[in-house]
Backbone bond lengths (Angstrom), bond angles and torsions (degrees), N, CA, C in turn:
res aa  C-N    CA-C-N  psi(-1)  N-CA   C-N-CA  omega(-1)  CA-C   N-CA-C  phi
1 X - - - 1.551 - - 1.502 106.90 -
2 X 1.276 113.63 138.66 1.489 127.65 -170.47 1.674 103.54 -110.20
3 X 1.277 116.80 120.14 1.479 119.58 -177.56 1.462 111.13 -128.65
4 X 1.452 118.00 134.94 1.349 119.88 179.93 1.527 109.98 -121.74
5 X 1.415 113.03 125.56 1.457 119.23 175.40 1.543 108.27 -83.50
6 X 1.260 118.41 117.01 1.464 122.10 -171.03 1.642 112.07 -118.52
7 X 1.314 112.83 101.37 1.530 113.69 176.77 1.522 112.48 140.60
8 X 1.331 112.95 -115.96 1.449 121.91 -163.00 1.490 115.97 -76.35
9 X 1.339 117.18 144.95 1.432 123.06 169.24 1.644 102.48 -138.64
10 X 1.264 112.97 155.24 1.542 120.73 -179.25 1.417 111.69 -162.12
11 X 1.364 110.72 155.94 1.541 120.60 168.99 1.389 105.76 -94.87
12 X 1.421 118.79 125.78 1.417 128.30 174.27 1.532 111.16 -96.49
13 X 1.363 117.93 103.36 1.400 120.43 -173.86 1.568 112.00 -102.38
14 X 1.377 111.99 111.91 1.456 122.63 -176.97 1.601 107.48 -82.36
15 X 1.404 113.50 108.70 1.436 114.36 -176.78 1.471 114.95 -68.33
16 X 1.382 116.71 -32.11 1.413 118.62 -178.31 1.583 112.72 -77.94
17 X 1.261 116.43 -9.28 1.477 117.63 179.00 1.568 108.11 -112.56
18 X 1.315 119.33 -16.70 1.506 122.04 -176.18 1.464 107.73 65.63
19 X 1.371 119.36 29.27 1.404 124.72 -175.39 1.534 109.30 -126.33
20 X 1.344 118.29 140.05 1.529 121.51 174.23 1.503 111.51 -117.38
21 X 1.266 113.66 148.11 1.515 123.84 -178.91 1.486 112.34 -123.33
22 X 1.314 117.69 153.46 1.491 118.43 166.62 1.538 111.03 -75.25
23 X 1.288 115.07 150.94 1.427 121.64 177.60 1.521 117.45 -177.27
24 X 1.307 119.46 -157.55 1.481 119.86 -171.97 1.552 106.09 126.99
25 X 1.239 120.55 138.65 1.443 124.52 179.01 1.560 114.61 -56.61
26 X 1.370 119.65 -47.85 1.456 123.60 179.34 1.501 107.20 -71.41
27 X 1.334 118.21 -36.08 1.526 113.18 178.36 1.458 112.06 -71.84
28 X 1.281 119.01 -39.51 1.436 119.30 -178.16 1.500 114.87 -59.25
29 X 1.330 113.98 -48.48 1.485 121.32 177.05 1.469 112.30 -52.82
30 X 1.270 115.13 -49.23 1.450 121.58 177.43 1.522 112.86 -59.68
31 X 1.343 121.88 -45.86 1.501 127.88 175.92 1.472 107.33 -60.19
32 X 1.331 120.81 -48.49 1.441 123.39 -171.90 1.546 108.79 -70.80
33 X 1.318 114.27 -34.74 1.514 115.00 177.63 1.502 109.55 -65.58
34 X 1.276 116.65 -39.51 1.465 123.91 177.52 1.565 108.34 -56.05
35 X 1.309 108.82 -51.63 1.534 117.12 -179.36 1.504 114.29 -54.56
36 X 1.392 114.37 -26.65 1.420 120.93 179.62 1.508 115.94 -92.26
37 X 1.340 114.73 3.90 1.440 118.79 174.80 1.510 115.37 109.27
38 X 1.339 120.04 -5.90 1.381 126.48 176.23 1.517 113.72 -74.51
39 X 1.306 122.28 152.83 1.377 126.27 161.37 1.545 111.70 -80.52
40 X 1.352 118.25 115.37 1.439 119.17 -176.22 1.504 110.32 -129.32
41 X 1.397 116.81 149.86 1.310 125.77 177.64 1.567 108.55 -136.12
42 X 1.356 115.47 166.59 1.412 117.09 172.86 1.426 113.04 -128.20
43 X 1.396 113.35 148.01 1.481 124.42 -178.87 1.491 111.29 -127.52
44 X 1.250 125.14 111.34 1.298 123.34 177.65 1.619 113.57 -166.67
45 X 1.355 117.22 -167.04 1.462 120.47 -176.89 1.576 104.88 -111.88
46 X 1.288 117.37 132.40 1.435 123.71 179.01 1.565 103.82 -111.03
47 X 1.324 116.82 143.95 1.451 123.22 171.02 1.505 112.14 -69.20
48 X 1.314 121.95 156.03 1.413 123.16 178.57 1.522 112.10 -89.05
49 X 1.353 116.44 18.18 1.412 117.60 -177.91 1.586 109.33 -96.04
50 X 1.379 116.63 -177.99 1.465 113.27 179.37 1.516 115.14 -68.13
51 X 1.322 118.31 -26.64 1.473 122.41 179.64 1.605 107.81 -67.02
52 X 1.316 115.95 -36.14 1.478 121.37 174.32 1.473 112.13 -59.14
53 X 1.332 115.14 -45.37 1.510 117.35 177.58 1.503 110.36 -66.54
54 X 1.308 118.53 -39.92 1.515 120.23 176.66 1.537 109.53 -61.00
55 X 1.268 118.53 -42.79 1.509 120.28 178.86 1.497 111.10 -60.95
56 X 1.224 115.45 -54.84 1.534 117.71 -174.42 1.590 108.71 -60.75
57 X 1.317 121.14 -45.75 1.452 121.16 -178.67 1.448 108.92 -66.19
58 X 1.230 123.60 -38.89 1.519 124.65 177.57 1.488 113.07 -60.77
59 X 1.340 113.65 -43.09 1.499 118.52 179.04 1.484 113.06 -63.70
60 X 1.342 114.04 -42.22 1.542 123.23 -179.46 1.515 107.22 -69.31
61 X 1.377 118.42 -41.22 1.462 121.23 178.40 1.523 110.67 -61.19
62 X 1.368 117.34 -27.89 1.467 120.22 -178.70 1.473 112.16 -84.76
63 X 1.410 116.76 7.86 1.412 118.86 175.10 1.448 117.34 95.50
64 X 1.315 118.57 8.89 1.457 125.09 -173.46 1.588 110.39 -119.13
65 X 1.337 116.99 98.57 1.377 122.95 179.00 1.434 115.96 -58.19
66 X 1.462 120.43 151.19 1.411 122.44 179.95 1.522 112.66 -128.43
67 X 1.267 119.50 41.40 1.494 123.68 -167.82 1.458 119.54 -59.55
68 X 1.318 116.88 -30.05 1.545 121.59 -179.64 1.481 111.31 -101.49
69 X 1.417 122.95 4.79 1.370 119.80 -176.71 1.599 110.90 -78.06
70 X 1.318 113.52 161.14 1.467 126.64 -170.89 1.472 109.79 -109.29
71 X 1.314 115.87 140.09 1.444 124.29 166.67 1.479 113.56 -105.42
72 X 1.362 118.65 120.05 1.500 118.66 -172.53 1.629 102.96 -121.39
73 X 1.282 114.20 159.60 1.492 121.38 -178.46 1.537 107.54 -74.64
74 X 1.260 117.26 124.32 1.474 120.01 -177.07 1.537 114.13 144.32
75 X 1.276 116.83 166.83 1.466 123.87 -174.21 1.581 110.80 -81.44
76 X 1.329 112.54 147.17 1.389 120.49 172.84 1.562 114.00 -69.30
77 X 1.345 115.54 157.94 1.496 115.55 175.27 1.488 108.26 -82.85
78 X 1.361 112.12 145.83 1.340 124.06 -178.25 1.487 112.14 -137.26
79 X 1.360 119.70 123.88 1.478 122.95 175.35 1.528 109.05 -110.42
80 X 1.324 117.62 144.09 1.451 121.65 -180.00 1.574 108.84 -110.18
81 X 1.294 112.39 137.50 1.442 115.89 -172.17 1.544 109.87 -144.03
82 X 1.396 119.38 162.83 1.464 124.96 166.06 1.506 109.09 -131.05
83 X 1.263 118.65 161.93 1.452 121.97 174.13 1.533 106.77 -102.74
84 X 1.264 116.82 127.96 1.448 117.62 178.73 1.552 108.30 -128.84
85 X 1.296 119.81 116.76 1.531 125.37 -173.08 1.529 112.33 51.52
86 X 1.296 116.25 37.89 1.536 120.79 -179.37 1.433 115.72 86.78
87 X 1.356 118.03 -8.38 1.451 117.57 179.13 1.502 113.62 -103.96
88 X 1.264 120.56 140.08 1.473 119.82 178.80 1.478 110.03 -81.88
89 X 1.343 113.52 136.81 1.515 121.88 -177.96 1.478 105.32 -121.36
90 X 1.358 118.70 124.94 1.441 124.16 172.71 1.544 114.92 -72.93
91 X 1.317 114.63 131.32 1.418 120.58 -179.11 1.585 110.26 -103.90
92 X 1.348 119.15 -35.57 1.403 123.42 175.75 1.467 111.44 169.78
93 X 1.411 116.13 176.15 1.357 120.94 -179.27 1.508 110.66 -147.87
94 X 1.270 116.82 172.95 1.542 124.88 179.88 1.545 110.60 -93.88
95 X 1.330 117.49 8.23 1.418 113.62 179.11 1.528 114.67 96.43
96 X 1.327 115.74 -6.12 1.435 121.42 177.90 1.548 116.26 97.77
97 X 1.389 114.11 -7.62 1.404 119.35 -179.61 1.537 112.10 61.40
98 X 1.386 115.68 -159.00 1.451 125.26 -169.44 1.645 106.04 -66.82
99 X 1.355 116.66 -25.42 1.480 116.55 176.25 1.582 116.47 -56.47
100 X 1.307 111.61 -34.22 1.432 121.57 -178.71 1.584 112.56 -100.25
101 X 1.280 113.07 -28.87 1.497 116.32 175.30 1.453 111.96 -73.44
102 X 1.302 121.99 -30.70 1.505 126.77 -176.01 1.492 105.28 -138.16
103 X 1.388 118.08 69.23 1.405 124.10 -171.72 1.583 112.15 -66.42
104 X 1.293 111.64 156.19 1.420 122.69 179.55 1.597 107.83 -61.30
105 X 1.480 113.92 146.18 1.410 115.99 175.43 1.511 103.28 -133.48
106 X 1.310 115.28 -177.96 1.495 124.73 -178.57 1.459 111.84 -98.86
107 X 1.328 125.60 20.34 1.422 123.70 179.18 1.596 109.01 -82.73
108 X 1.359 110.99 175.15 1.418 116.12 176.96 1.578 118.24 63.63
109 X 1.342 112.05 29.50 1.481 121.48 -178.06 1.467 116.32 84.56
110 X 1.362 114.38 2.42 1.510 113.76 -175.42 1.573 108.15 -74.27
111 X 1.288 120.49 -18.98 1.537 119.06 175.20 1.379 109.17 -67.76
112 X 1.361 122.52 -37.78 1.517 123.15 179.09 1.516 109.24 -70.27
113 X 1.318 115.05 -34.69 1.595 116.77 176.09 1.568 111.19 -65.81
114 X 1.323 114.97 -42.63 1.480 114.12 -179.36 1.461 112.45 -67.82
115 X 1.374 118.61 -28.02 1.453 122.88 178.31 1.452 115.47 -68.56
116 X 1.395 117.17 -11.15 1.493 120.76 175.06 1.476 116.73 -85.01
117 X 1.459 117.39 6.34 1.349 122.13 178.19 1.524 108.86 -105.84
118 X 1.329 118.84 163.46 1.475 125.85 175.50 1.511 109.20 -80.40
119 X 1.358 114.75 -36.29 1.428 118.46 -174.79 1.576 108.31 -146.66
120 X 1.343 114.54 135.89 1.435 121.56 172.46 1.540 109.59 -116.30
121 X 1.376 116.81 130.62 1.419 123.94 -176.70 1.586 109.88 -113.86
122 X 1.193 116.94 132.51 1.491 129.61 172.54 1.457 118.81 -137.59
123 X 1.303 120.15 -177.92 1.432 122.27 -172.70 1.515 116.23 -156.25
124 X 1.306 117.92 164.59 1.455 115.29 172.33 1.508 119.39 -55.81
125 X 1.258 114.10 -26.58 1.438 121.97 179.06 1.602 115.12 -78.99
126 X 1.284 110.83 -0.76 1.489 115.22 179.26 1.430 115.48 -101.39
127 X 1.301 118.99 -12.85 1.557 120.70 178.28 1.470 110.85 60.27
128 X 1.373 120.29 37.97 1.389 124.78 179.29 1.503 116.78 -106.84
129 X 1.332 116.47 17.32 1.448 118.86 -175.50 1.519 112.40 -62.16
130 X 1.306 118.88 -34.98 1.385 119.31 179.67 1.591 114.26 -70.66
131 X 1.321 116.75 -15.29 1.519 121.15 173.50 1.503 114.46 -84.67
132 X 1.304 118.00 -12.90 1.446 120.15 -172.55 1.516 112.58 -62.58
133 X 1.300 121.53 -46.23 1.386 119.96 175.61 1.548 116.03 -55.53
134 X 1.390 117.68 -31.39 1.373 118.35 -179.54 1.556 111.27 -73.91
135 X 1.287 113.60 -33.19 1.529 117.86 171.42 1.443 114.56 -62.93
136 X 1.408 112.22 -38.88 1.389 118.40 -176.18 1.545 113.92 -68.23
137 X 1.343 114.62 -16.94 1.418 121.80 172.49 1.501 115.02 -76.27
138 X 1.298 116.66 -9.88 1.522 125.91 -177.14 1.539 106.73 -107.42
139 X 1.306 113.71 158.83 1.461 121.54 -178.23 1.430 110.49 -89.35
140 X 1.385 113.80 68.18 1.463 120.04 -172.92 1.557 108.68 -145.54
141 X 1.384 114.93 131.98 1.402 117.73 178.88 1.606 111.18 -69.20
142 X 1.281 118.19 147.86 1.449 122.35 -174.57 1.592 105.13 -133.71
143 X 1.373 116.32 121.65 1.424 122.96 172.06 1.591 105.61 -112.73
144 X 1.380 112.08 149.92 1.443 121.12 -173.14 1.501 113.00 -142.71
145 X 1.327 121.62 122.42 1.420 126.41 -179.97 1.487 111.59 -85.32
146 X 1.362 115.49 114.02 1.428 119.74 -178.51 1.537 111.09 -88.97
147 X 1.381 117.93 -2.79 1.389 121.46 176.48 1.631 115.61 60.45
148 X 1.299 116.69 -141.70 1.475 117.89 -172.94 1.515 113.32 -132.73
149 X 1.273 120.29 -5.45 1.478 127.82 -178.11 1.585 103.03 -69.13
150 X 1.430 109.92 143.54 1.462 113.33 176.07 1.544 112.92 -74.44
151 X 1.305 118.49 -24.77 1.397 115.96 179.36 1.523 113.72 -61.66
152 X 1.349 117.67 -22.99 1.536 121.95 -177.84 1.545 110.60 -92.27
153 X 1.431 114.78 10.12 1.300 117.58 175.53 1.587 113.43 -118.84
154 X 1.303 111.45 7.38 1.450 117.36 178.71 1.466 108.41 -71.89
155 X 1.368 121.84 153.17 1.448 125.66 -179.58 1.409 112.39 -59.57
156 X 1.330 123.58 -41.05 1.386 130.44 176.38 1.525 114.31 -53.04
157 X 1.379 113.37 -48.10 1.474 118.05 177.67 1.484 112.24 -74.22
158 X 1.203 121.92 -41.31 1.501 125.20 174.12 1.500 107.33 -53.52
159 X 1.303 119.53 -45.17 1.475 118.53 -176.77 1.499 111.63 -69.27
160 X 1.332 123.40 -15.62 1.415 126.26 174.27 1.410 114.09 -82.29
161 X 1.329 115.92 -22.96 1.532 122.12 -171.51 1.525 111.01 -113.19
162 X 1.375 120.60 -56.53 1.392 124.54 -163.69 1.576 113.95 -56.55
163 X 1.288 117.26 -40.72 1.539 117.42 -176.19 1.492 113.29 -67.68
164 X 1.447 116.71 -14.90 1.409 120.13 -172.70 1.517 116.97 -107.75
165 X 1.328 111.41 6.70 1.557 119.82 -179.02 1.471 107.73 -127.35
166 X 1.400 106.34 165.60 1.481 116.91 177.36 1.477 116.09 -98.56
167 X 1.432 116.21 -22.19 1.443 119.92 173.96 1.481 108.94 -152.27
168 X 1.311 114.08 144.31 1.497 123.16 174.16 1.450 104.88 -115.43
169 X 1.378 116.51 147.78 1.398 126.00 175.93 1.550 105.65 -115.91
170 X 1.294 123.01 129.55 1.516 125.81 173.12 1.441 110.44 -125.06
171 X 1.307 119.51 135.15 1.426 125.15 170.78 1.502 106.17 -72.91
172 X 1.252 117.11 121.94 1.527 126.02 -179.54 1.592 110.97 -110.95
173 X 1.266 119.06 20.50 1.536 119.66 -173.57 1.535 102.90 -60.45
174 X 1.320 112.52 141.23 1.423 126.39 175.36 1.518 115.62 83.12
175 X 1.429 115.51 -2.33 1.433 119.38 -178.73 1.585 106.99 -98.75
176 X 1.342 117.29 144.08 1.436 119.43 171.22 1.509 107.09 -76.70
177 X 1.400 120.94 174.88 1.413 125.17 -172.14 1.550 109.15 -59.35
178 X 1.355 111.96 -48.17 1.521 113.51 -177.08 1.488 111.31 -60.28
179 X 1.277 121.61 -49.38 1.386 119.96 177.38 1.513 118.45 -59.60
180 X 1.322 111.42 -36.70 1.510 117.38 175.59 1.577 112.93 -61.66
181 X 1.315 111.87 -48.76 1.507 116.28 -179.91 1.532 108.85 -63.44
182 X 1.336 117.33 -36.01 1.486 116.88 176.84 1.524 113.82 -61.44
183 X 1.378 112.89 -37.44 1.448 116.80 173.34 1.504 114.99 -68.16
184 X 1.289 118.76 -35.83 1.493 122.12 176.57 1.467 108.67 -70.90
185 X 1.308 119.84 -38.14 1.412 121.01 -176.26 1.607 108.71 -67.20
186 X 1.335 115.03 -27.79 1.535 122.94 175.60 1.481 109.63 -61.25
187 X 1.415 116.12 -45.03 1.307 120.59 -175.94 1.541 113.31 -70.54
188 X 1.379 115.73 -35.78 1.426 122.53 -177.89 1.576 102.02 -69.29
189 X 1.298 121.43 -40.78 1.555 122.29 -177.67 1.523 110.72 -61.71
190 X 1.257 117.43 -21.91 1.452 120.94 177.69 1.511 117.63 -89.94
191 X 1.465 112.25 0.22 1.424 116.44 175.20 1.433 115.77 123.66
192 X 1.279 120.80 -10.22 1.513 117.92 -176.54 1.613 108.62 -84.70
193 X 1.338 110.21 130.09 1.616 114.27 -173.35 1.522 106.80 -71.76
194 X 1.314 124.80 -28.20 1.330 126.72 -178.23 1.548 109.82 -135.42
195 X 1.405 115.97 138.73 1.473 117.64 174.57 1.538 106.48 -129.41
196 X 1.357 116.76 133.37 1.340 123.79 179.17 1.337 115.20 -116.09
197 X 1.356 126.66 135.35 1.514 124.43 -176.62 1.580 106.02 -124.96
198 X 1.272 113.88 139.68 1.479 123.14 171.92 1.458 113.45 -111.45
199 X 1.375 118.60 135.00 1.456 115.21 178.71 1.502 111.10 -130.73
200 X 1.325 117.18 38.64 1.477 119.60 178.13 1.494 112.28 63.62
201 X 1.335 112.84 -131.39 1.462 119.24 176.50 1.539 110.67 -69.57
202 X 1.348 120.03 -8.77 1.412 118.52 176.57 1.502 113.11 -81.17
203 X 1.363 123.06 -2.69 1.411 127.05 -178.45 1.474 113.41 91.84
204 X 1.391 112.39 -169.82 1.569 115.97 -177.27 1.478 107.69 -136.25
205 X 1.343 113.38 164.61 1.453 118.64 -177.32 1.558 109.80 -148.53
206 X 1.292 117.77 156.40 1.412 122.15 -177.72 1.491 113.10 -145.14
207 X 1.271 118.66 147.19 1.539 122.09 176.07 1.465 110.62 -146.87
208 X 1.222 116.48 152.01 1.487 127.39 169.38 1.559 110.48 -106.75
209 X 1.261 116.72 8.57 1.456 122.51 179.82 1.561 109.76 96.80
210 X 1.381 116.14 -9.41 1.487 119.78 178.37 1.501 108.49 -125.83
211 X 1.270 114.63 -65.65 1.490 119.55 178.91 1.533 108.39 -85.82
212 X 1.372 110.09 138.35 1.529 122.01 -177.63 1.545 107.66 -122.04
213 X 1.330 117.56 128.73 1.363 122.61 176.40 1.499 112.48 -135.58
214 X 1.335 119.94 146.94 1.406 126.12 -177.38 1.535 110.00 -139.57
215 X 1.337 116.16 151.19 1.463 119.09 175.77 1.536 110.04 -144.18
216 X 1.299 117.51 143.75 1.595 119.73 178.93 1.537 108.55 -75.10
217 X 1.285 111.39 155.71 1.553 118.20 170.79 1.413 110.70 -63.37
218 X 1.319 120.91 148.98 1.387 130.14 170.73 1.560 114.53 -78.76
219 X 1.324 116.76 133.84 1.445 120.43 -174.58 1.505 108.89 -84.22
220 X 1.288 115.74 144.81 1.453 118.92 171.91 1.479 112.15 -77.51
221 X 1.375 119.15 128.13 1.492 121.79 177.21 1.479 113.83 -48.90
222 X 1.325 115.71 143.41 1.473 118.27 -178.82 1.399 116.71 -59.73
223 X 1.360 120.23 -24.77 1.546 120.17 175.44 1.429 115.32 -87.19
224 X 1.283 116.41 7.30 1.506 122.51 -179.57 1.605 105.84 -109.80
225 X 1.327 117.95 156.81 1.392 124.02 179.83 1.498 110.41 -128.30
226 X 1.345 118.94 127.01 1.440 121.93 179.11 1.494 106.57 -62.62
227 X 1.410 117.75 132.47 1.359 122.05 175.26 1.623 109.11 -90.84
228 X 1.244 116.93 -51.14 1.409 122.01 173.30 1.517 105.49 -171.59
229 X 1.316 112.49 166.22 1.572 117.85 -179.89 1.501 116.73 -96.06
230 X 1.335 118.26 10.39 1.385 122.91 -179.07 1.506 110.69 -57.53
231 X 1.376 114.83 122.72 1.512 115.18 176.52 1.556 114.05 90.83
232 X 1.296 115.02 -6.38 1.515 115.87 -173.32 1.543 109.85 -62.06
233 X 1.358 119.29 -44.57 1.503 120.65 179.38 1.492 110.12 -59.94
234 X 1.329 116.12 -41.47 1.493 120.84 -175.29 1.556 108.67 -71.92
235 X 1.368 118.66 -35.33 1.437 119.56 174.13 1.547 112.39 -63.94
236 X 1.417 114.11 -41.59 1.430 119.23 177.01 1.538 107.13 -54.03
237 X 1.292 118.81 -52.43 1.452 122.16 -173.26 1.463 108.67 -69.41
238 X 1.278 128.74 -32.16 1.403 125.89 174.99 1.488 111.67 -65.82
239 X 1.387 118.63 -45.60 1.431 127.46 176.76 1.599 110.82 -58.15
240 X 1.240 115.45 -41.73 1.504 121.17 178.86 1.533 111.96 -69.58
241 X 1.370 117.18 -43.98 1.440 119.68 -178.68 1.492 112.44 -67.54
242 X 1.295 120.43 -44.93 1.477 123.36 177.98 1.530 112.20 -64.56
243 X 1.258 120.37 -38.34 1.387 125.33 -179.08 1.616 108.26 -73.06
244 X 1.294 120.80 -42.60 1.454 118.32 -176.74 1.502 109.01 -75.47
245 X 1.351 122.39 -28.52 1.504 122.86 171.16 1.470 110.43 -59.36
246 X 1.313 111.46 -43.01 1.524 117.49 177.51 1.451 114.34 -59.72
247 X 1.398 116.05 -25.47 1.454 121.71 -178.06 1.502 110.92 -88.70
248 X 1.327 120.11 1.49 1.392 122.66 174.06 1.611 112.32 106.78
249 X 1.292 117.50 12.12 1.398 120.30 175.82 1.515 116.43 -60.03
250 X 1.247 125.41 120.69 1.393 129.57 178.31 1.534 110.43 -144.39
251 X 1.322 118.88 170.30 1.376 122.57 -179.91 1.562 110.81 -56.22
252 X 1.270 115.00 121.08 1.427 120.64 177.26 1.561 112.36 80.86
253 X 1.329 116.52 3.06 1.412 118.56 179.22 1.577 112.49 -131.09
254 X 1.351 116.60 98.24 1.399 118.33 -179.37 1.579 112.16 -98.04
255 X 1.293 114.32 124.60 1.543 119.82 -179.65 1.455 113.71 -56.32
256 X 1.232 116.66 161.27 1.512 122.05 -171.17 1.535 108.72 -73.21
257 X 1.381 113.48 -179.99 1.450 116.93 -176.79 1.469 118.83 -62.42
258 X 1.402 113.07 -30.03 1.424 115.65 178.72 1.559 113.07 -72.62
259 X 1.218 117.17 -28.81 1.504 126.71 174.36 1.557 107.89 -70.45
260 X 1.427 117.18 -40.26 1.420 115.22 -178.54 1.579 106.60 -71.53
261 X 1.262 120.81 -33.47 1.409 121.52 175.70 1.565 114.23 -62.48
262 X 1.283 111.08 -42.66 1.504 114.43 175.77 1.531 112.60 -59.46
263 X 1.366 110.80 -37.95 1.507 112.79 -178.00 1.535 109.88 -73.36
264 X 1.304 121.49 -35.49 1.408 121.68 173.50 1.490 110.70 -55.82
265 X 1.327 115.83 -48.97 1.433 117.85 179.35 1.457 118.60 -61.09
266 X 1.416 114.00 -37.75 1.455 117.30 172.59 1.467 113.16 -61.40
267 X 1.337 114.98 -43.26 1.431 118.49 175.12 1.531 117.87 -53.82
268 X 1.451 109.52 -43.54 1.457 114.19 -178.93 1.463 107.12 -66.04
269 X 1.250 122.31 -40.73 1.485 121.60 175.46 1.536 116.36 -56.87
270 X 1.339 118.01 -45.21 1.331 122.92 176.20 1.537 113.73 -62.85
271 X 1.308 117.18 -39.84 1.487 119.86 179.38 1.489 110.36 -68.47
272 X 1.345 117.34 -37.82 1.513 119.78 177.16 1.477 106.86 -58.50
273 X 1.344 116.79 -54.43 1.529 116.28 -174.53 1.563 113.45 -63.49
274 X 1.287 116.36 -19.46 1.495 119.43 -178.63 1.504 107.39 -75.07
275 X 1.357 122.65 -27.27 1.417 126.58 -177.21 1.577 108.90 -65.89
276 X 1.349 120.61 -15.66 1.421 125.05 179.23 1.531 113.32 -96.39
277 X 1.287 113.80 7.89 1.505 121.17 -175.74 1.532 110.98 -107.79
278 X 1.291 122.87 131.73 1.377 128.06 178.70 1.560 112.66 -72.71
279 X 1.230 123.69 122.97 1.503 123.63 -172.28 1.557 112.14 66.37
280 X 1.305 117.88 -157.18 1.415 121.57 177.49 1.537 113.30 -76.24
281 X 1.328 120.54 -38.65 1.236 124.49 177.41 1.588 114.25 -160.26
282 X 1.389 110.58 44.01 1.436 116.64 -179.54 1.528 114.40 69.83
283 X 1.396 116.51 -151.66 1.425 122.86 176.26 1.423 115.52 58.45
284 X 1.379 114.84 34.39 1.496 118.74 178.59 1.568 111.02 -78.47
285 X 1.339 108.60 160.95 1.400 115.73 179.67 1.530 108.33 -145.48
286 X 1.379 120.03 160.55 1.395 118.66 -178.83 1.552 108.63 -67.61
287 X 1.364 115.97 136.03 1.417 120.20 -176.59 1.595 107.39 -63.11
288 X 1.393 115.68 130.06 1.471 114.23 178.34 1.456 115.43 -69.65
289 X 1.372 124.57 -10.39 1.410 120.74 -173.93 1.523 101.01 -138.02
290 X 1.316 120.86 72.27 1.481 122.93 -179.98 1.537 111.51 -70.06
291 X 1.303 119.85 -30.14 1.439 121.12 -175.09 1.605 106.38 -72.03
292 X 1.327 117.79 -40.60 1.442 121.31 -178.39 1.534 105.23 -69.02
293 X 1.331 119.96 -40.70 1.435 127.02 -179.44 1.592 108.95 -53.60
294 X 1.261 116.15 -47.30 1.475 123.64 -178.24 1.539 112.65 -55.53
295 X 1.337 114.91 -22.47 1.498 119.98 -174.59 1.508 111.31 -88.68
296 X 1.277 118.69 -6.93 1.547 122.10 -176.94 1.546 106.01 -65.82
C-alpha cells in the first residue's frame, strides 16, 4: 500500500519537558502507515527557518520521503502542550505558521504525483479543502480528519469536504455510542462513504450509513507505562486505513462488516502501541527557547 500524508506539519513543544518533537496530523498518519509496512511519503509546506529543517529531516529519518514538498519563506508551526496524568493537553499554538498561511496545493505536477498513491490523507489543519475535488478526479482513496471542533461539523463545512473523500474521521470523545453514531451518520448524509469515530478509552466505531461496527480500546499491559497520548488518534486511523485497504477497500468498494470490524481492531492495536511512544514519533530535542515556552 502507498500512502501520502498531504498537508500539515508542526513542532509539538512539551512545556513540562522543555522538549519539542516533530508532528502534525498528515505527517503522523504517513509515519504510522510506514511503521505498519506501507510505503508512505509526505507532501506539504516547510518553513525556511531552523524548525522547518528539523521537521523535514525528522520525517525523512522516520522513513518517510518528502520529495515533492515545498519550502516557503516564513516560520514553522509550533504547538505548546503539557502532559497531565498521561494525557497530552494543548496550551496554545502560533497559528500553524507558513504551512497553514500558505498551504500546499496540487499545482506544478503535484496532482499527478499524488495520483501515484493508493490513499491520500489530509485534515482540517492542512487547509487543503480546495484541493479535494482535484484528488476526487483521480483514482485514489482520500481520508480526511475532521477533528473535534464544532466549526468542522457545520453543514456548510461538511458539504465542502464529505462529497470529495472516501472516509472522514471524527473525534467523538465524551459521546456515548448512540450520540457518536448520530454524528457519524450526519457526515455520511453529507456524502462521505465511510465515517470513523474515535472515543479514546471508550473505543471506536464506524459506519457506511447501513452497517455499524464498534470495538473497544486495547488495554495497556500491566508491565508497560503510558508515556503520553500524543498521536494516538492518528495511529488508530493509520492502523484502520492500512488494514481496510488490505481487506479490499477501493474507490466505490467498501468491504463488508467483518472487514470493518477487523480494521477497527487493527486501529485499536496501533493506538495502544502509540501510547508507549514519546511524542508523536520520538526524535525529540531540547526546546531552543524554553524561557519563551514557559510564558505560553
